[in-house]
N, C-alpha and C positions, 0 to 999 in steps of 0.2 A: 237589448232587445233578445239577444241570442241566450241569454242568461235567464230571461223571466218567462220566454215560451218554451215549454221542455221538448217539445218537438224539435225545434229550432236548434236548442241545445246539444242534444243527443247526435243532431247530424252532422253538427259542427264540430265535435269532438271527435265524431268518426272518421273526419278527415286525417286527423294525427294518430289515429288507431287509439285512444284514449278510451279507457274502460268506462263505462258508466253502466249503472244496473239495468239489467234487461227489463225494458220496461215499454208501455206505450202510454202515449197521451190521448185522453178519449174525450168525447163531448156530449154522450147519450149513454142512456144506462143499459140498451143492448150493446153497444162497443165495451162497455166496460166488463160486462159477464163473461163476453168473447176471448176478451186479454186474459181474464182473471184465469178461465179456463185453461186458455193457451199455455201462459205460463207455469203455471200450476200453485195451488195453497200450499204454505201459506205465502201471501203476497200482502204488498204493503200499498197503502192508498195515501196518495199525498195530493192537496190541492196547487193547483197552479195559480199566481198572483196573490197567496195568501201570505200573511206574515204569522210567527210563533206557531208555525206548525199545524195552525187551525186546521181542521177536518181532515185531519192524518191518523193513520192507525194502523197495525196489524192484523190482518184476519187469516184466521186458521182454517176457516170452511166458509161455503157459499152465505149460509145464513146471515153470519156476521159480515160478509162483503156486502151483502144486500143493503143492510142497514147502515153499515159507515158510508157507501159510495153516494147513497142518497142524502146523507147528511152533508158532504162534502160538494156535491153539485149546487147545494144551497149559498155554500160561501164562494163559490168559481164554476165558471160555465166550461173549465176544461179541470178535468183531474189525470193522475198519473197513476196507473197501474204498473206497478213494478215488483221483481223477485225481493223476497224478505232476506236480508244480508243480518237480522236479528242475533246479535252473539257477538259480531266483528267489531273491532277496536271503531272509536267514531275520531280521525285525527284531524285539524284545521289549521291553515296558515294564513294571517294576514300578509297580503302581497302588494308592492306599490310598485308602478311603472309610469316612466314618465317619456314626455314625445321623442325624447331621445333615444328611447327604448331601453334606459339602464333598468333593469328588474331584478329585484331581489326579495326574499321572503323576511318580512318583520320581526314575526313572533310564531313560535310553532305552540301549539295548544293540545292538551289531550284530554279527552273526556275519562273519568275513571268508571263511568258505567259504561256498557257497551251499547252498540248501534240498537234502536229501539226505545231510547230515552232522550225526548227531545234537550239539544244543548243546553236551553236554559232552564230544564229541571236538573241537570246532572252535575256534580261536583266538576269543576275544569282545573287541570294544571297546567301551568306554563314554568318553564319549556317541558317538551315532552320527555317522560321519564322512562319509560318502560322499554322504548325500541332502541336497536343498536344505530349506532352512528352512521351506518352504511345506510339503512333503512330510512332515517331521517333524510339524510343527501337524497336517496332516490326519490322521496315524496318534494323534496324540493327542487328538485331539477324539473319532475312532471309539474308543479306549480308552477314554475315559469315560464315551461312552453307553453300550458293550457292557457295561462293569460295573456301571453304574446300572440298565441293564436287566434283568442278572442278580439283582439284588438283593444284590449281595456287600456286607457290613460287615466292614470290616478291612483286609487287607494281601493283595493276590494282583498272576498275573504273567499276561501276555496275550503270545500269539506269533503275528507274522503272519509270511505268504508276501508277498513284496511284489516287483512288478514295477517297476523305477527309470523305464524307458523308456515305459510307457503309464500310471502313476501307478495300476494294477490291482492288487488284494490280495485275501489270504483270510486270514480267522480260523484259524490252526492250533488253537489250545488255549486254554484258560483254565487254569491250576491257581490253585483257590481256596484259595490255603494258600502259605505260605512254600515256597519250592523252594531248589535249590541258587543257582540265578540271585539270589535274594534277599541271600542271603549274600553274592555277588560286590558286588552293587548296592549293599549297608549299607557294604562298605568303601570301594568306589568314592567314593561320596558322601558320608560321613560321617553318614547320616541312619541312625538306629538303627531298622531296619524290624520286627525281632522285638520288641523292647522296644514300640514305637507298638502294633504287632498286640495285643499281650499288655494295655496299657490300653485299646484301644479293645473288647476281650473285655470287659474289668470293667467296662465301661460309660461311660468317657470319652471326650470328642469332642476333636478334633484342638486347637480352640482352647485346652482345659486341660491340654494335654500340653507341656512346656516352657513359656519365657517370650514370650509375644505379642512380635513387632517386633524379636526379638533373632534371630542366627544359630541359637539354640538351642533356638527353636519347631518344633513338628511340624507347623504349618498351612500352610507353603510348603515349595516344594523348593528344594534347595541349586542354589546356581549354581556349576558347574566351571571353574576355569581352567589345567585340565589334563587329560590324557587317563589312561586305564588300560587295561590289555589283560590278558585271562586266556590262559593257555597252559595244556593239558592236559599231563598227564606219563602217560605209557605204560611199562609195564613187559615188553612182548610178548617180549622177548629170553629172559625166565626161562621161558617156556612152550612146549615143544617141541610142533611141531605147528599152532602158531596162527595162523593169516593174519594180516600185518601190513595188511592192506587196513582202512579203517576207513569206517564207514558212517550207519545211521541207529541202530543200536543201540550202548549206549556199553559202552567195552572201558577207557577210561583209569583210573588208580586215583588219581589226585590231581590238583592245578594248582598254578599260581603266578600272582602277581598283581603286575605292576610298573606304577609310575608315573611320567609324565613330560610334558615339553612337546612333545614332537612324535611322531607315528607312527614315525618311525626310531628313537627313541630308546628308546621304550616296549618295540618288537621286540627289539632289541637285547639290551637288558636283562635281558628274560624268557626268550630264548633261552638266556642263559648262567646261567639259573637252574633251569631243568628237570633238571638231573642227567643230561645225556646228554653232558657231557663237549664241549659247544660253546662257541665262543667269543665269539657272536653270530650274524649271520645270514652275515657272510662272514669267510670265515679259518679253516673249518673243512679241513683240507687233507686228513682222513681221512674225507670223505664222497664217494664215488665212486658213479656211477648209470651203468649199461651202456646203459638205453635210457630217455632222457628225456621223449621224447613218453609210453610206458606210464606212467613214473612219474608224469606230470602228469594223465594222465587218468583214472588209477586211483589214489584218494588214498591213502597210508598214513601211519604217523605220522612220516614224512620227509619229506613232501611239499614243506614250507616251505623245507628245503636244496636241493630238487629246483629250485624257482622260482630260488634263487640261483644254482644250477649253470647252469641257462637262461639266465638274464639276464647270466653271466658269458659263456656261450658265443655272444650274440649274437641270441638269439630276441627279438623285438619283444614289446611289451607286447600287442599284438592277438593275435599268435599263442599266448601264454601264457594269456589270457583264454579265446580258442576253447577251448584243450584242458582248462582247469579251470573256467572260468566265474566265476572270483574278479573282483569289479571292477575296471575298471581304476584308480582312484583308490588303493586298496592297492598295485598293480603299480607304480604310478608311484613310489609312495613308497620301495618295495624297490628299483625302479630306482635311486633315487637314493643309495641305500647302496652300491651295486654300482661307480656311476658315481664316489662320493668315494674307494672303495678303489683304485681305477686311479689316481686324482690324486694319492692317496699314495703309492702304488709309484712316481710320478715322481720323489720326494727318493730320495737314497740317507743319510743322515743323520739322526738327530732333531735335532741342534743346527740343520739348514738349514730345519726347520719354520717359515715365518713363525708369528706368533701368532694371526694371522685364520683360518689353514688348522688349526690345533690347537685352536682354539676351535671352529670350525665341525664337524671331527670329532668333540667332544663332544656338540654338540649333536644329531647324528645317531646318539649312543649308541654309539660307538667306544671300545672297552677301551683301556688303555696296553698290552695285550699285541698286541691287534688291531693297534694304531699302529707297534707295533715290528716285528712282522711282517710288513708291507707296505713299510715305510721299509727296513728291515734286509735281509729275505731277498735282494733284487735283487744284494746285494754279499757275498752268503755272511756277513754278520756275525753272524748269528743262527743260531744250532744248531736243526737241526730236532729236532723233538719225538721 
């Protein structure tokens, strides 16, 4: 109940002084306009009781606000007008708690894109990569404190807006249920969240599920020695007149998950799997962008490939961060891929590739096709597709 009604949710978290976005739940257009003017533009609009970010968005001015608020009221009798935290990181945790108050975070996940883009539209990485151990610990402690205070027994998901420079945070929402993120977390960690949640609902406690002291016990969170990423898949080209821009409501129709030892490997593997005819992060000769600054600043379903083009054209990590607000940690890893493409291009024959160079290319997620394209195309040995 507390997690679905935004007003009750904010009041409940105020009791333990947990920060939520400055916001107001409203049920009429007059109240909505008054709230927006009090908070100050830009503001975020969200529908209560709606899935997939339906009816949500960021408004820069009153004109945009009126249009979006009207559409949001069509989905829900209550909407939330709140401060815009666009550009902050979005971090989420899956949390489990039993009737004995044994409570811990099962998985931490980080959106590649900053706040303002729905989790379902964003590349998501687990475990969290770009934060320090202290920052992750701080958010884990806040998560268990919050879930205990809300009195949730079972499985849930908590989402934060987080400013890594100041350690400031806001609790965006808690989903007191299994969500799409829970399915990802289960696959990523091997911890069967739906099974454990069902057992807790039947009255079992976490020490009674699985075998205590083994990796098959539900009592402790699994430790990962690998990374996973989820990449959304869109079919926007199938629909005439649909904008390719992505934002706080969800347009993706599916997703893939890739597993590997390095961020470079998982992103390259993943991009080959999304069914858009891509060969990885680099080597997609058919992707061309007329205005890179525009493409970076206004996210579309192809933004990741515009980052590859920008790095190849010599954009600095700082410049791309300025335009996209994507964490420099991720951009640095993507630059490693582009730098290695340049290194591979210095060879003219596959036979000339030293073993250590080939091995490193594989560590960075290069496919045989990519390696062949970069090595052979310089001397015309490889046919154009």
